[in-house]
N, C-alpha and C positions, 0 to 999 in steps of 0.2 A: 381571581381565585381567592376564596376565603381561607384564612389561616386555620389550620387544623389544630384541635386541642391535643394535649400531650397524652390523653388516654386513648387515642386512636392508633393503637399499635399496629405496625405493618408486619405481618407474620406470613401470610400466604402470598407467594409470588407465582404468577402464571406466565410462562414464556410461551407466547403464541407463535408457533412456527419453528421448524427445525433448521436443517441446512447448517452451514458454517456459523452463521450469526447465532442461531438458536442454541447450538451445542457449545459454542464458545461461551455464551452467556451462562448457560446452565452449569457447565463445568467450573467456571470461575466462581460463581455464586456458592455452589455447594462446597467447594474446596476452602473457601474463606469465611462463609457465613452459615455453613451447614447446620450447626447446632442451634442457630438463632432463628432460622426461617424454614418454611416448607416450600419446596420447589416442584412445580408441575410443568412439564413441557408437552405441548400439544402439537402434533404434526401428522401429516398424512403420507403414507407410502406412495400415494398416487401423484403427489407433487414432488417433482425431482429438484435436486439442488442445481443452481445455476451452473456451478461446476467448472468455471473457467479460471477461478482464482488460484492458480497453481504457483504463483510467484509472490514472495514476501519481502519485507524490509527488516533490518536488524532489530527493531523493537519487538518483533515476533519472538526472538530469543529471550529478551527481557521478560516478556509476558509468560513464556513457558517456565522460566526460572521462578517467577512469581507464583506459578501454580505447581511447582515441584515436579515437572514432567521430565521423564528420563529421555535424553536426546537420542540415544541409540535406538531405543524401542520405538520412539516416534518416527525416526527417519526410516527404519526398516519397515515399519507398517505402512508408510505412505509413499514408498518408492523415492524417498527423499534424496536430494542432492544439495550441494553447497552453491550458494549464490554470493559472489563477491561484488557484484554490481550489475549494471545494465549497459550493453553495447548498443550504440545508436549508429545506424547506417543511413546515409542519404537524407539527413534531416535539413541542415542548413542549405546544402547543395548536394546534387547527385554526385556520388563518389566520396563524400565526406564520411569520416568514421571517428567516433570518440567513445570513451567509456565514462559513465558516471559511477565511480567506485564507492564502496561502503567503508571508507577509511579517511584518515587524516592526511593532510599534505605536509611533507617534510617534518622538521622539528622546530620548536620555537627558537627563533633567533633573538627576538625582542618581544616582551609582552605588550609593547606599544603598537606593534604592527603585525598583521598576520603574515604567515610565511609567503603567500603568493606575491606580496609586494617585493620581497627580496628576489624572488624568481623573475619578476617583471623587470627589475633593475638589471639583473644579469642578462636577461634576454636583450635588453636595450643596448648592452655593451658587447653582445655577440657571443655569449656563452651561456651555459646552464642547461642545455638539452630540453627535452619535453617535460611539461609539468607532470604528466602521469608517472614519470620515472621516480618521483618523490613520494609515490603512494604505494605502500606495500600491497594493498589489495589489487590495484591496477596491474602491477608487475606480476603478481601471482596468477591473476586471471589470464593475462596474456600468455603465461607459461603453462597454463592448465595444471597448476599445482595447488595443493592445500594440505594443511595439517594443523591440529591444535597445538602441536609441540613447537611453538615458535614464540619468542619473546622480543619485543612486546607483542601481545596478542593480536590476532588478525580479526578484522571486523567482517562479519558475514551474516547472511540470512539463508533462507531455504527455497528450493523448488519442491513442490509436493503434489500428490494426487488429491484433489479436493474431496472426491467421494470417499476415498480411504481415510482422509483426515476426519471427516464427520463420523465414520464408524469408530475410529480410534478414540475420539472424544466421548462418544456415547458409551464405549467400553469403560471409560473412567468415571463418567457421571452417574450412570445408573447404579452401580454397586455402592457408590458413595451416598445415595439417598434420593437422587432425582427420580421422580415418578413420570414415566412417559405415557401419554394417552394418545391412542391412534384415532384419527378422525379429521374431517374437514370442518372448518368453522363456518357455521351458517348465519349466525347473527351475534350482535354485541349488545348487551343490555346496560344502559346507563341509569344512574340514580337520578330521579326526577328533581331532587332538591339540590344536591351538590354538583351534579354533572359528571361525577366520577364514573368509571366503568365498574359495574357490580359483578358482571359475569359474562362468559361467552357460552353460546350454545352450539353444539356440534350437529351435523346432519343426522347423527344417530339419535338425537334428542337429549344426549347427556349435557348437563349444565355444570360448568366449572366456575366456581366463585373464587375471587381473589381480592387481596388488598392492594397489590401493585401488579400491573401488567406490563410486560416487556414485549413490544411489537417486533417480531422477527419474521413477518409475513412477506418479505421481499418487496418488489416494486408495487404490489397491490396496496401495501400499507393499510390493511383492513381496520386496524384499531386507530392509530394516530391520524392517518389521512382520511379514511372514510367515516368511521364512527365519530371521531372528535372533530372532523372537518378542518384539520390543520392544512393550510395552503402550502404550495410548493414554489420555491424560488427557482425559476428556470434560467440556467446559465448557458443555454445552447447558442446564444448570440456570440459567445466566445469559444465554446467547445461544441462544435456542431456535429461531430461524429456521433452517430445515433444507432449504429448497427454493428454486429459482430457475427462472424461465422467461425466456429471452432471445430477442430478435428484432432484426433490422436493418431500418431503414426509410429511405425517401427523406426527405431533409431539406428542409422547406418554407421555411426561412429561413436566413440566414447563421449560421455557427457561433459560439456564445458561448464566451468563454474561461474557462469553468468547467463543472464537473459539477453536475447538479441531482439531489437526492435528495428525493422526495416521500413522506412517510409516509402509510400507509393503515391500515386497521383491524387488519391482521395482519402488518405489516412495512413495507416501503417499495419504491419504484420508482425506477430510475435512468434518466437521460437523458444520453448522452455524445455531444457533437457532433464529428464528423470532417469531413474534406473530402469533400463530396458525399453523405454519409449520416449517420445517427445510429445509435448503439448504444443499445438499450433493454432493460430487464429488470425483472422484479418479483421481489423477495425476500419469502418468506413462511414462516410457521410452519404446517406442514401439519395441526397439531392445531386450528388456527383458520380455515383456508381450504383448500378443495379445489383440486386441480390445475385442474379445469375452470373454477372460479370465478376463479382467478388468471389463467389464460390469457385469459378473456373480459375481465377488468378491464384487463390489459396492452394488449390490442388496441384496447379502447375509449378508452384514455387517451393513447396515443402520438399524435404530431402528424401524421406522414406515413404513406404507404402502406407496408405491410411488403414487403420484397423477398425474404424467404425464409420458410420455415415455422418458427414458434417451436419451441425445443427446451428440454427439461426437464433440470434438474440436481438431484441430491441431494447434501447435504453435512452435515458435523457439525463444529461449532467445537470445537477442541481441538488437542492436539499430542502427539507421542510422548513417552514418559517420558524418553528420551534421543535426541538428534539424531545422535550418533556412537557407535557400538558396534563393537568389534573393528576391522576394516578397512573399515567401511561408514559413509558419511555420507549422510543423507537431506536433500534440498533440495526446496523447493516443497511441493506437496500431499502428497508421501510422508512429510514430516515433520509437517505440521500445516496447519491452515487457520483463519483468523479471517474471518468473513463479510465481504463486500467493501465495507462501508459507507465506510471511509476509504481505500480503494484501497491496501492495504498488502501484498498478496500478492507482487507483483513486488519490492517493496522488501525483503521478508524473504529472497527468493531471492538478491538481489544482495548484501545484507550478509553472508549466509552464505557465498557463494562468495568474497567479498573476504576474509573471515576465514579461509577454507580456504587461500587463497593465502598469507596472512600466517603461518598456522600449519601450513603443509604438512608432512606427516610424512615428510621425506626419509629418515630413519633408523628409521622404524617408528612405529606408533601407540601411544606410551607413555601411561601413565595421566595424568600431569600435563597433558600437551597436550590429551588428549581431555576431561578434566574441565573444563578452562578453556573449551574450545569449547562444551561442553554448558551450562555455567553462563551464558555470555553469550547463547546461543540462548534459554534459558528466560527470562532477564531481558527480552530484546526482546519475546518473545511475550506475556509477562504484562503488560507495560506497554501494549502495543497492545490486548490483551484488555480491560484496565480502561477505556481510552478509549472502546472500542466499547460496553461495558456501560453506561457513563455516559449515552450518548445514549438508551438505552432506559429506564433506571431513572428518570432525572430528567425525568419528564413529568407533565403535569396533565390528560391526556386521560381522559375518562370515556365515550367512545363505543364501547368494546369491552372484552371480558374480557382480550384480549391486553395492552392497555396498562395496565389496572388491575393485572394480575398482575405486569407489569414494575416498576411503581411500588412494589408491596408486597414484592418479593423481597428476600432477604438478598443483600448484595453482598460481594465480597472486602474484607478489612480494609484492604488497601493503597489501594483506591479510597475506602472510607469515610473514611480518614484525610485523603486529599487534599481531599475535599469539605468535611469539617469545618474544616480549616485555612482554606480559602477562605471559608466562611461566616463564620468568626470575624472575620477582618480582611483578606480579599482576598490572602492569601499564595498564590502559585503557585510551584512549584519544579520543578526538573528534575535528573535524574541523567545522567551522561555517556553512558549507553547508550540513552537515551530518544529516540524519534523525535519525539514531540510535546512541544514546549518550552513555556516560560512563555507566550509570545504565543498559542499555540494554545489552551491552557487558558483564558487570559484572554478569548478571543473566544467559545469554545464554552460555558463556564460561564454567562455572562449570556444567551447565545443560548438555552440550555435553562431560562432563568428562575431561575437560581441566583444571587441577588444577595447580596453580602456585607453583614454588619451594620456593619463598620467598614473602615478602611484604614490604611496607615502614616501616622502623624501628622506625619511629616517633610513631607508635602505641604502641611500647613496652615501651615508656616513661610514659605512663599513668598507675598509680598504678592499680594492678589487681582488688582489691576490688572496686575501683571507676569505672573501666571499666565494671565489672560484674553488678554493680548496675545501671549504665547508660544504658546498653543494656537491662536489665530486665525491667527497667522503660519504655523504648521505646516499647518493645513488649507488655507490659500490656496496655499502652496507646492506641495502635492500636487495640488490641483485645477488649478493653472496648468500643471504638468508633464504631467498626463494630457490636458489639452485640446490639447496640441501633438502628441499621438501619433496615428498612423494607426489606422484601425479594424482589428480583428482580421482581417477578411476581406481588407483591403488588404495587410496584412502577409503573410498566407499566399500571396496571389497573386504578390507580388513576390519573396518569399524562398524558398518551398518548394512550388510548385504540385505537386499529386499526380501521380505518374507512372502511366501506364496499367497 
């Protein structure tokens, strides 16, 4: 890629594709760079949103704060509910249950060793209770309670209706200056000299020129993948689930403040509680389960009556070799996809567009800027990839060839190292770019029955009576605070009742 001169000002931004990725991108760009750039979003009403991304992670809140979005209005408009974590059922073994909560464990006992080391020492001495009892979000989730009015604050994300979310964002972006053009993309024109994209042409014949193009065309990746011929790194040797069937249903009970993931013989099933309905889906490996079998299992297992016909999705876990090439950046499914187990797809869109705003190429797409962007994108994807692989690989199930194969497969060296370090002495670590931090690994590793052989011996220096009292006080403090909270349903009714 040739370096661009500083007189090649990037002013015209074309977002190719709508859906969650397109409107997240357009809304963020116009809210933060609106006076500096012109934004055109191209989408077709004939192409529907994938629409299963109804579960988020806490960084979603940070992004909304970054964009100045009113939480009440957002939740009311999208049937929003609170998500304190993810419940896993039948993963390591049939009958197992644990929660990956969105919060910290305990309180700092020493800056030299994480809290879980002190819990492990207490456990070795026969006291201390369950690790989840030291997490406010776990205890609140189990009690089905939530409120903002708690100190210290509680960590949470959202469940939302994806189609309503797209409409909500469009309602913010267009009045702020985003120009929407209706139509399907027919062709992409590249500059013969530079190789950059000059314009896209729609089926109507309309030609839309731009200086920077953001590919949000979904799995088709019309710009980055097809026009620029950027290859795809296929990770299905580790994450082989490649299909999902989704359906919405009437909710027969009040919404719980967490997502539930039920493992089955060829993958897993999700249940996402919204205001007035539930989002349901089954994720499966088509080599181990047919579409008809998956559909029948989904409909047999959901709690309420379906409200629409189930729909089938095909996907492949992996990512493009590069996220940014020439004057084209791919966001969302156009760049890559990691199956939805830990609800990371929208997170990856939001971090990518935040980084694009930070690294916006006002004076051209020069090598250093693009390389930095690509490196960070790959680091984010690979870290999340490893976290997902871990859930599948670390199992003790013998009920199907799918699970036996996952247990026997080779895993990336980066994940193997992380598991080995934990097994040795319960060390969990995090890098600045990682979504899942020490507390997440410390909850999920034991949840998948990976118990360490040792722990930081600093914990043994604390007198047993003092440690016992400290831990008991922590548990009681959390339990007392949760008991004073309203139920999740009460909170929703008073704070953000769904709008028609």
